[in-house]
N, C-alpha and C positions, 0 to 999 in steps of 0.2 A: 693779913692775906698770906697765902702760901706761895712762895716763889721757889723756883728750882735752886737747890743748894748743891753746888759741886765742890768736892773736897779741894782745899787749898785754892779757892777762887777758880776752880775749874781745871787747874793744872793737872791733877791726877787723872781726870777724864780725857784730857787732850792727847795723852799718849796711849797707844794700844799696849797696856801693861798687863803682865801676869806675874810670873815668878821673878821677873827682873832680868832674865837672860834674853839676848837677841833672838828674834824669831825669823828664820829664813822664810821668805815669802815665795810661794809658787810663781814661777815666771820672772823672778827678780833678776836672774842672771840671763840677760838677753844675749842672743848670738852676736859675736863680734862682727862688726861691719854691717849691721842692720841698716837698710836703706830707709826705714820709716822714721822720720824725725818725730820726736815726742816732746811737746811743750808742756811744761808745768804752768798752771794758772798763776800768773804773777800780776804785778801792777799793770804791766803793758799787755798781757795776754788774757784772753777770755776763752774758756772752753764751754761748749754746749753739747750735751748728750741728746741724741735724737733717735727715736724709734720710728722706723719707716715701715708702713703696712700696705699690703695690696688691698684690692677690693673685697677680699674674703677675710680680712683682718689678720693675715699671716705676715710675719716678718719677712722683709725683702733683703736677701743677702746680695753680695756682689756689686754693690754700688760704688761709684767713684765720686770724687768731689764735684765733678761737673754735673752730676745728676741732681744736685741740690743748690739752692740759692739762699743766701743768708742776708738778712736786713737788720740794721739797728736803727731805731727811730726812723724807719722808712728809708734809710740810705743803704745801698748795697755795700757789703763788706767782702773782702777777699778771703776765701777759705785757705789758710796757709798750712793747715794740718788736718788730715782726714784719715781715720782708720776705724776698723771694726773691733769691738771688744766682745768676746763671747766666753762665758763660763759654761755654756750649754754643751754637754757631752755629745748630744745628737748632732748639733751643728758642727762640732769639731770632727766627728766621725764621718760626716758627709763631705769633708774637705773644705769647708768654708774657712777662709783665712781669718784670723783674729789676733789682735795684739793683747798680750797680758803683760803690760809694762809694770814696773814695781808698784806704782801708785794705783794701778787698775787690777793687780793680780789677786786682790782680796775683795770680798763683798762685806760691807758693813751694814748691819741691821740694828737699829735702835727701836725697841718697842716702848712707846710712850703711852702708858695707861692714864687716861683722863678720868680719874675716879669720880670727880664731881659731876661728870657728864656721862656716867655709866650707872644704870640701875644694877641692883645686886645680881639679877639673873644675867644681864648683859656682861657684867664683869666676870662671872663664872665662865660664860661662853668664851670670852676673849682669852682668859687664862688657859683654858683647855686647848684652844687653838694655838696659842703661842708656844705652849709646852710641846705639843705634837710637832709643830714646825721645827723647833730647836732639835728635838730628838731625831727627826727623820730627814730634814732638808739641809741643815747647816753642815757644810763640809769642813775639812781640815784647814783650809785657808780662810775661812770666814770668821768674822768677829761680830759680836753682838753686845748689846747693852739693854738694861731694863730700867726704865724711869717710872717711878711711882711715888706719890706723896711728895712730889717736888724734888726727889733725889734720884741720882743714878746709883743703882745697886752696887755697893762696895766702891763707889766713886770711880769706876773705870769700865772700859770695854774689855771683853775677854773672849778667848776662843774655847774656854772650858765650858762644855755643855752643862755639866753638873752645877757650875756656878750660875749660869744663866737660868737654868730651871729653878734653882733655889730663889733667884731673884723674882721670877714669875710667881712662885708659890707664896712669896712674902707679901704680895700685893693684897691690900685689905680694902673693903668698901669704904667710901666716904661717909661720914656721919650724916651729912645731908647731900642729896644729889638732885639733879635737874628734874628728873621724872617725878620725884616726890613733890617738888616745888610746883610742877605744872598740874598736879592733880587738882589743885584748887580751881583750875579753869573749868573743870567739869561740875563743880558744885555751884549751887544757887548763890548769887546770880552769875550765870556763865559769861565768861569773856571769850569772844570768838577766836582770838589768836594772841600770840605774844607781841605781834606788831601793834595790835590794838592796845595792849597793855602799855607798850612804850609810848604810844600817842597820848594815852590818858595821863601817863606820868609827866609828859611834856605839856599838859594843859589843854587837851582836846575835850572841852566841856560838852560840846555837842554830841560827842561819841558816848560820853557817860549817860547823857539823857536818853539817847537812842537805845543803849543796852538796858537801861533801867526800865524803859517803857516795854521793851520786848520781853524782859524777864517777868514783869508783872502781868503782862497779857498771857504769856504761856503758862504761868504758874501763879494764879491769883492767891491761892491759899498760902504759899510760901511768902509771897509779897506782903500779905496782911500780917502774917506771923512776924515778919522782919520789922514791921512798923510803918509800912506804906512806901510809896515811891521815893520820897526824899531819903529815907533810911537805906533803901536799896541802892540808890545812887552813891551814897556815902560808902556802902560796902564795896561797890565796884571800884571806887577811887582807892580805897585802902588796899584792896586786893592787887590792883594794878601797880601801885607804888611799891608794895612789899615785893612783888615778883620782880619788878625791874631792878630794884635796888640789889637784891640778892643775886639775880642773874648776871648783873654787871660785874659784881665781885668775882663770881665763878669764872666768867669769861676772861677777866683780867688775870686770874691765876693761870688759866690754860695758856694764854698768849705768852705770859712771862716764862712759863716752863718750856714752851716751844722755842722761844728766843734764846734762853740760856743753853739749851741743848744744841741748837744750830750754831751758836757762837763757839761752843766747845769743839764741835766737829769741824769748824772752819780751819783748824790747824792740821787736820789730817788730809793729805792729798788724795785725789781721785774721787770717785763717786761714793756718796754715802746715802743711806736710805733711812728715813724716819717713818715708822708705821704708827700713825695716830689711831689708837683704839678708843673710840668715842661714839656717843650718840649724836654728836653735833652740839653747837652752843649758840647762844644768843649773840648776834653780831651788832645790830643797830648802828651805833656810832663808831664801831671798832673796825670798819672796813678799811680805812686808810692805814691803820696800824698793821692789820693783817697783810696788806699789800707790801708794806715795808719789810715786815718779818720774812715774807716769802721772797722778796727781792734780795735780801741779805743771804738767805739760805741758798738761793740760786747762784749767787756770785761765788759761793764757796763750794759749789758742786754737790749740794744736798738736795735730794728729791724727797718730797713728802707725799705719802700715800695715806689715805684715810679709810678705815673699815668701820662700818656702823655695827656696833655690838648687839643691836636689837635682833639681828637676823630678819626673818620674815615679818614684815609690817603691813598694815592696811591703812588706808588714808581717810577713813570716815568712821563716824560713830564714836561713842564715849570710850575713854581708856578702859581696857579690860582689867579684870581682877589680876593683879600682879602675882597672886598666889597660885594662879592656874598656869602651869608651864606650857599648856597646849594652846594658850591664847596668844595671838600676835599682838604687838603693841601698836597703838594708833599714832599717826603723825598729824592728826587733824588740827592740833593747836600750835604747832611749832614750825619754825623755819630752819630746822637743824642742818640742812644741806649747805647753807650759804657760807658759813665759816670754813669748813673743810674744803669746799669747792674753790674758794679763793686761794687757799694754801696749796692745794694739789695742782690746780691748773697753772699756777704761776711758777711752779718748780719742776714741771714735767711729769708729775705723778697723776694719779686718778683716785676717785672715791669708789668704794665697793659697798653695796647695800643689798638687803634682801637675800643674804646668804647665811643660813644657820650654822654651817660648818666654817668657823673662822680659820681653821687650819687650811681648808681649801682656798679661802680668800687670800691667805698669806702665800700659798703656793702660786697663785696668779701674780701677786706682787713680785715674788722671787723670779718667776720666768721673765717678767717685764724688765727686771733690773739685770738680767744675766746676759742679754745680747742687745747691743746698741752701737750706734756710730758716735764717734767723737769728732766734733768740728772745732778746730782752734783758729782763732783770728786775732789780729791786732785792730782794735777799733780805730776808725778814722778820727774819732774824737778821743784823744789819748788822755784827756784831763780827768782824773778821778775826783769828780766834784760832789760825790755823795748823792747824786740825783738818780731817780729811777729811769732806766732806759729800756725801751721795748725791743724785744727780739722776735723775729719771725723767720722760720725756716720753711722754704717752699720746694716741692719737687719740680723738676723741669719736665717730667713726663706726666701724662694724664693717667688717672686711675690710682695714683698713690696718695697716701695720707701720711703726714708727719706729725708726731707728737714730741714737742720739746718745750722747755720752759719759755714763758712769755716775756721774760725780762730779767733784770738784775739791778742791784744798787751799785753804782759806779764808785767803788771804794777799794783802797788797797787791802790785800789779804794779809793776815798775820803771818809771821814766819812759820813755814811748814815744819812740823815735827817729824823726826824719824820714828818709824813704827817699831815698837818693841812689844814683846808679849810672851805668852807661854801658857801652859796649862796649869 
């Protein structure tokens, strides 16, 4: 199985390194005597990034701590630190106050290409979008990284656009991918969905019989050619077991890659953004693991966003000919949304689908990560016991919506590294 491999056990990635000279960060030198206390996330302190929207979906500036309520495991928590962070030039030009503290003065984007869950055309679409975003949207203070084939390109984050673009261009299709694996679902005898395949793999004999009877009724000639109902049932079982076995390996690889990246980013203070470029993956028994990975990422201030590389899709009918670029892909046989939904919802991000222009999707992610509130608090339960704790942020006024991470794993953070880098 392919796992994320980070140079020197991840140490090279954990620093924002380039040529080796210190990089002055925009906003690092705050004004003397600033009245805004800034807490770093430590063993005793937890920070939550929150995006507050009005009824029209627009960001709401000018809030104070009293406008929000914060709960951990259902218990109210005192908001001890509250400030707005904005990298949005339009917001700053309008006079909206915003803190760019040293750990918040940069944006960090890691593009994680999930090749085993990207068809060839999806991968090309994702690469074009990532390259466009790097060229046009990443600013002087931003850092990025490209993860593919289980590796961070050059083992580090960088502010050098040429280096990042080279990383994107180096991404290659996987020898096998999930879409190719799922094409067998459209062949006789058809299996209705990957959930049915999982149930069959786990011994649901009655489902095998039901699918076999349906297949022989709908296509008696194929049934007879296969050797009759009993042979068709055997074909259903083999197909389901093969799919589930391979899909589980692919999902394990994806989860391990996400885990290794989030662990590496945990040493960098401030908000980090992982963009998962994927068509989604088979979750089945992996939901608890995904919840843990998301909780660990949230604890370290990493938000995960997912972009479906398929672009426009439709939900019914057989899978189209992949050689026809004008045909949308079907989602009739998969539950691709579940895995990315768990990761994004629990870290404060979101999933984007049905967008052909991946560059535009990345711009939406960038805007969402550029202006947000930071809520700092000391949990009433100060014991870092490694358990998952639910977080809920509520507005005190009607008509507002808050998106923030749903929880975190109560664990001490590693020692935060000083940011270094260059071109």
